C-alpha positions in Angstrom: 148.1 57.0 146.2 147.0 60.0 148.2 150.6 60.7 149.3 152.1 60.4 145.8 150.1 63.3 144.2 151.7 66.2 146.1 155.2 64.7 145.4 154.4 64.4 141.7 153.1 68.0 141.7 156.2 69.2 143.4 158.5 67.3 141.0 156.6 68.6 138.0 156.9 72.2 139.4 160.6 71.6 140.0 161.2 70.4 136.4 159.3 73.3 134.9 161.3 75.8 136.9 164.6 74.0 136.1 163.7 73.9 132.4 162.9 77.6 132.5 166.1 78.4 134.3 168.2 76.4 131.8 166.5 77.9 128.8 167.0 81.4 130.2 170.7 80.8 130.9 171.7 78.6 128.0 173.8 80.6 125.5 173.1 79.7 121.8 176.1 78.5 119.9 177.6 81.0 117.4 177.7 79.5 113.9 181.1 79.7 112.2 181.9 78.6 108.7 185.5 77.8 107.8 186.6 77.1 104.3 189.5 74.7 103.5 190.8 72.7 100.5 193.6 70.2 101.5 192.3 66.7 102.1 195.2 65.7 104.2 196.5 65.6 107.8 196.9 69.4 107.9 193.1 69.6 108.2 193.2 67.3 111.2 193.3 69.8 114.0 190.1 71.4 112.7 188.4 68.0 112.0 189.2 66.8 115.5 187.9 70.0 117.0 184.6 69.8 115.1 184.1 66.1 115.8 185.1 66.1 119.4 183.3 69.3 120.4 186.3 71.4 121.5 184.9 74.4 119.7 181.4 73.9 121.1 183.0 74.0 124.6 183.7 77.7 123.8 180.2 78.4 122.4 181.0 78.0 118.7 179.2 75.8 116.2 182.1 75.4 113.7 181.4 73.8 110.3 184.0 73.0 107.7 183.3 73.8 104.0 185.6 71.9 101.7 186.5 73.5 98.3 188.3 71.9 95.4 191.5 74.0 95.8 193.0 76.9 97.8 192.1 79.6 95.3 188.4 78.7 95.5 188.6 78.6 99.2 190.0 82.1 99.3 187.3 83.3 96.8 184.6 81.9 99.1 186.1 84.0 101.9 186.3 87.1 99.7 182.6 86.7 98.8 181.5 86.5 102.5 180.1 83.0 102.2 182.4 81.9 105.0 183.9 83.9 107.9 187.3 82.2 108.0 189.7 80.3 105.8 192.0 77.5 107.0 194.5 77.1 104.2 198.0 77.4 102.8 200.0 80.6 103.5 200.8 80.4 99.7 197.1 81.1 98.9 197.0 83.8 101.5 200.0 85.6 100.0 198.5 85.4 96.5 195.2 86.7 97.7 196.8 89.6 99.5 198.9 90.4 96.4 195.6 90.5 94.5 194.2 93.1 96.9 192.3 91.1 99.6 192.6 92.7 103.0 193.6 89.6 104.9 194.8 89.0 108.4 196.4 85.6 109.2 196.6 84.8 112.9 197.6 81.3 113.8 198.8 78.0 112.5 198.8 74.6 114.3 201.1 73.0 111.6 204.8 73.4 111.9 206.4 70.4 110.0 206.3 68.7 106.6 206.0 65.0 107.5 206.2 63.8 103.9 208.4 61.8 101.7 209.7 62.6 98.2 208.7 59.3 96.5 209.2 58.2 92.9 208.5 55.4 90.6 210.8 52.3 91.0 212.9 53.2 88.0 213.8 56.6 89.5 216.5 55.8 92.1 218.3 59.1 92.7 217.6 62.8 92.8 219.4 63.3 89.6 217.1 60.8 87.9 214.3 63.3 88.5 215.4 65.5 85.6 212.6 65.9 83.0 210.1 64.1 85.2 206.5 65.1 86.1 205.4 65.8 89.7 201.8 65.3 90.9 200.2 68.2 92.9 196.7 69.2 93.8 196.9 72.7 92.3 199.5 75.3 91.4 200.1 77.6 94.3 198.3 75.5 96.9 199.6 73.8 100.0 200.5 70.5 98.3 202.4 72.4 95.7 204.0 74.6 98.3 205.3 71.7 100.4 206.7 70.1 97.2 208.5 73.3 96.2 209.9 73.9 99.7 211.2 70.3 99.8 212.8 70.5 96.4 214.4 73.9 97.2 216.0 72.5 100.4 217.3 69.5 98.4 218.9 71.9 95.9 216.6 70.9 93.0 215.7 73.9 90.9 212.5 72.9 88.9 213.6 75.0 85.9 217.1 73.5 85.7 215.8 70.0 86.2 213.0 70.6 83.7 210.4 69.4 86.1 206.7 69.5 85.2 203.9 69.9 87.7 200.7 68.0 86.8 197.5 69.1 88.5 195.6 65.9 89.6 193.5 66.6 92.7 193.7 65.4 96.3 196.5 63.3 97.8 194.8 60.0 97.2 194.5 60.8 93.4 198.1 61.9 93.2 199.2 58.7 94.9 197.2 56.6 92.5 198.8 58.4 89.6 202.2 57.5 90.9 201.2 53.8 90.8 199.7 54.0 87.3 202.6 56.0 85.7 200.6 59.3 85.4 203.5 61.0 87.3 207.1 60.2 88.0 207.3 61.5 91.5 205.5 63.4 94.2 205.9 64.6 97.8 203.2 63.0 99.9 202.4 62.3 103.6 203.8 59.2 105.2 200.3 57.8 105.5 200.0 57.8 101.7 203.6 56.9 100.9 203.3 53.6 102.8 200.9 52.3 100.1 203.2 53.5 97.3 206.2 51.9 98.9 204.4 48.6 99.2 203.8 48.9 95.4 207.5 49.3 94.8 208.1 53.0 94.8 211.4 54.5 96.0 211.8 57.1 98.8 214.4 59.7 97.6 214.2 61.9 100.7 212.4 62.0 104.1 211.2 65.6 104.1 210.0 65.3 107.7 213.5 64.9 109.0 214.9 68.0 107.2 215.3 71.2 109.4 213.1 73.4 107.3 211.4 76.5 108.9 207.8 75.9 108.0 204.3 77.0 108.9 201.4 75.4 107.2 197.6 75.8 107.2 196.7 79.1 108.8 193.5 80.7 110.0 192.9 83.9 108.0 189.9 86.3 107.7 189.0 89.6 106.0 190.3 92.7 107.8 187.7 95.3 109.0 184.8 92.8 109.1 182.9 91.2 111.9 185.2 88.1 111.6 187.9 90.3 113.2 186.0 90.1 116.5 188.6 89.4 119.3 186.2 87.3 121.4 185.2 85.0 118.5 188.8 84.5 117.3 189.9 83.9 120.9 187.3 81.2 121.3 188.1 79.7 117.9 191.8 79.5 118.8 191.1 78.0 122.3 189.1 75.2 120.6 192.0 74.7 118.2 194.4 74.5 121.1 192.3 71.9 122.9 192.1 69.9 119.7 195.9 69.9 119.4 196.2 68.7 123.1 193.7 65.9 122.3 195.8 64.9 119.2 198.8 64.4 121.5 196.8 62.7 124.3 197.5 58.9 124.2 194.1 58.3 125.8 192.4 59.9 122.8 194.3 57.9 120.2 191.4 55.7 119.2 189.0 58.6 118.9 191.5 60.6 116.8 192.4 57.7 114.6 188.8 56.9 113.9 188.1 60.5 112.9 191.0 60.3 110.5 189.9 56.9 109.1 186.4 58.3 108.5 187.6 61.5 107.0 190.0 59.8 104.6 187.8 56.7 104.0 190.9 54.6 104.6 190.3 50.9 103.8 193.1 49.7 106.0 193.7 50.3 109.7 197.5 50.7 109.3 196.9 53.6 106.9 194.8 55.3 109.5 197.5 54.6 112.1 200.1 56.2 109.8 197.9 59.2 109.4 197.6 59.5 113.2 201.4 59.5 113.5 201.7 62.2 110.7 199.2 64.4 112.5 201.0 64.0 115.8 204.3 65.1 114.2 202.9 68.2 112.6 200.3 69.4 115.1 201.8 72.1 117.4 200.8 74.6 120.1 203.4 77.1 118.8 200.8 78.8 116.6 202.3 82.3 116.5 202.9 83.5 112.9 206.6 82.8 112.0 208.1 85.5 109.8 211.0 83.3 108.7 208.7 80.6 107.5 206.5 83.0 105.7 209.5 84.6 103.9 210.3 81.1 102.5 206.8 80.7 101.3 206.9 84.2 99.8 210.0 83.3 97.9 208.5 80.1 96.5 205.2 81.7 95.5 207.1 84.5 93.7 208.1 81.9 91.1 204.6 81.8 89.8 203.3 85.2 91.1 206.0 87.9 91.3 203.4 90.3 92.8 203.7 88.5 96.2 207.0 90.1 96.7 205.1 93.4 97.3 203.1 91.9 100.2 204.3 93.1 103.6 204.3 89.8 105.6 204.4 91.8 108.9 201.1 93.5 107.9 199.5 90.3 106.7 200.3 88.4 109.9 198.7 89.5 113.2 200.3 87.9 116.2 198.1 89.7 118.7 195.5 87.0 119.0 198.0 84.2 119.9 199.9 86.5 122.2 196.6 87.2 124.1 196.3 83.5 124.8 199.9 83.5 126.0 199.3 86.5 128.3 196.2 84.9 129.7 198.1 81.7 130.6 195.9 79.6 128.4 198.7 78.3 126.2 201.0 77.7 129.2 198.3 75.5 130.8 197.9 73.7 127.5 201.6 73.0 127.3 201.5 71.7 130.9 198.7 69.3 129.9 200.9 68.0 127.0 203.8 67.4 129.4 
């Protein structure tokens, strides 16, 4: 016993010193609130980053705040209740047209992996005339993807006398298709599978169309602390790591489980379909794409002509993603993907 006491004392002293050293050198996480609205796979890169700690790796405690629609999400940003918005470029353009001093810097979403799907009695695109489409809101991401798809297919909503019915999230819209509340909708593959099992028809696979597209985008208020280069750089690095994880076969089970939990999917195959959708849309090519934004601007101008006055080049700021390119961070991430 006499020999153990000095050892115990030395061990205790070591632990005290080690704890003091750790406390002195540990950097507290910077809290970040990010507003979003779309309850679909476009939110996946942020969800994965939060759940799997890719943001914490860079010293950020990122929390997601879900709002009912994109307009409310932007209002929350404008009021200063959140530092960043992760939402549709359509909402960003409308907010900028209304006077918000926005900067949009990066999007990890570059495809529309959705299907134009209709009730079983609607068999052709021409049969859509006079029908009602289900959307989450007018001017939001769901609506935008629907409008871009119809535009590419040569379907003018006015000439076809289409009506847009606001219903809520993707699950609610899909249910309305089954009950007859809407005649058609443009929904992700993960949701269209259930509709097809119930007898709905696929009129077009939007994911296979060569449409220039850029989806959910990180935006913030210009001339505020949110513009901090270091914070945004760390936020984007965490987002890049999340996209790499999405494409990593070894992380498939983790990613699928996060999606299953987020969507409350009752069936495993629906979560698997959602995983495939996320893999198709998630990209490291996050630099703002002027061509894609111009298409969005043209679509949104149908309901808000003021957006034509927005200078997309001023709204988008590519400097933050370019800094990641210049540092070699994105090149290393692409290497990991290969």
